[in-house]
N, C-alpha and C positions, 0 to 999 in steps of 0.2 A: 129362546136360548141367548139370546144378545142381551136380554137383560139379567139374566143368571151370571153373564162374564163380561160386564161392562169394558175391562181392559181388552178384551181380545176384541171388542167389537169397535172399539176406535181406531178412526182412521190415522191417528198419530202414529201406530203401530206399524201401520201399512207404510206410512212415510218413513219412519226408521228403516223399514225393510229396504224399500225403494236405494235410499241413500247408500246402502252397501254396495250397490251396482251388479250386485250377484244375482242371476236371473232364479239360480237355485234357492233362493231365501225369499226373494220379492214375489215371483211369481205363483207359487202355490199359496201365500197369503192373499194376493190381489184375487186370484180364484175363488176362494173362499169366501171373501168381503162381497164378491160379485154374485155369488150363488145367495148369500145371505140378503143382498138388495135386490136379487129377483124374487125371492122369496117374499119381500116386504112389497112387492110391486113397485121398488123406484127403479126403472129404466134408465132413468139418468145417471144414478149412481153405477150401474153396471156400465154404461157406454164409458164413464168417466174412468172406471178402473182398468177395464178392458183397452181402452185408448191410452191409458199412461204406461199399463205393463207390458202389453202385447209388442210393442215395437223395441223394446229393449229386450226381449227375447233373441238371442240369436243361433239358438242349437235347439234341438228336439231333445237331447239327454240331459236329465235332471230337471227338465220341465214339463214332461209328457204329461201329467195330471191337470196341471195349468192350463195347458194349450187345449185340452180336450174340453175344459170348461169354458176356454174363451172362443172356442169353435161353436160349442153349442149355445151358447148364450150371445155371441155376436151376431150381427150380420154378414152378408156376403161378403163386404171387404175384410172382415176379421178373419173370415174362413179361407180366404184366398191369401193371406199372410199366414197362417198355419199352414195351409198346403204348401207354401213354399219352405216351410221347416222340415217336410218331411223328408226322410229318405229311405232307404231301401227299409222293408219291414225287418225289425229286429227278429231273429229265430227264436228267443226265449225271453221270459222276463214278463214285469208287468210294463215294460215299454213297449212290447210286443201287442199287449191288449189294448192299451192307450192308443197305438197307432192305427190298430183294426178299427177300433172304436171311432177314432177320427174320420177314418175313411168313409165309415157306415153314416157317420153325421154329414159330411161332405157330399155323397150320393144323395142322402135325404133333403138336403138342402138343393141340389139340382133335380128334384124329383124324381130320382132314380130309385124307389124304393126296393125292387128287387136285389139291387147290388147290395143297398143298405142293409136289408135283412140277411144277405149271404155274409156280408162282412161281419154283423152282429153275431152271426151263428159262431163263426170261426172264433171270434173275441171270446164268446161264452163258453166255448170248448177249453181254449186257452187258459181262461181265468179259472176254471174248475181243476185243470191241470195245477195250476197255482197255488189252489186252496183258500182262492180271493172270491168268497161267496157274494158279497157286495156288489163286487166289480162284475161278477158274472149276472148278478141281477140287472144291473144297469144294461148289460149286453143282452139280455133277454128283452128288455123293455124295446131295444131297437131293432130284436129280430120281430116284435109283433107277439111277443110271449109275456103280456103283462101278468097274467095270473101265475104263472111260474114265479116271476120277478116278485110279486106282491107275498107270495109264500116265502121267498127266500128273505126278504125285509122282515117280515111279521117274525121268522124263526131267529133273526137277528137284532131283533129289539129296534129296528131303524125305523122309528117313529115317524119321522118327517117323512121319510119316504112312504110308509105306509099311508099316512094322511094323504099325501100327495096323489097315488093310485087310487086310493079310495074315495077321492072325489072329495074330502073334506075341504082341502084347500085346493084352488086352481093348479092346474098343473103346468109345472115351467116350461115354457115356451121359448124357442129361439125368436131371432128378430124376424125371420123370414115368416113367421107365423104357423109353422109346423110343430107340432107337440111332440115330445120324446115318445110317451107311450100310444 
């Protein structure tokens, strides 16, 4: 994908976004680049992007998707920073799903698989109510329902996720060594 869109995979665009000082602009872009770096197998780039972006995020609002990525891809220190940005669970919307998924990731990193799965199931239900199938699939992965997630990814032509879950490429793992699926 990066070869097809070289301008978007350039770190110059990330630097420009950081220069705005607006988390709603730079955090999602840094998160996307961190995910690309993780898929390339470049943990140094992942750590650099998260280390640069995460400390500048001051609130959960408008950065929830990025915070989910930072929590997934980062280590325990990054997870602690993300935990500090969480407030009450939003009652509706995509931020509710992201919040629940972050709680699932935090529980998984702490070794509490049961809580991670419970939070992920609630997130999957919330994503379904939003008609957000790819977000639901991610939640189903955390809930331990990888086959259901894979079916959703296939139905929506999310080829990278299909390859990842099918084992064609290694799964994205967080720095704690636990895998998403």
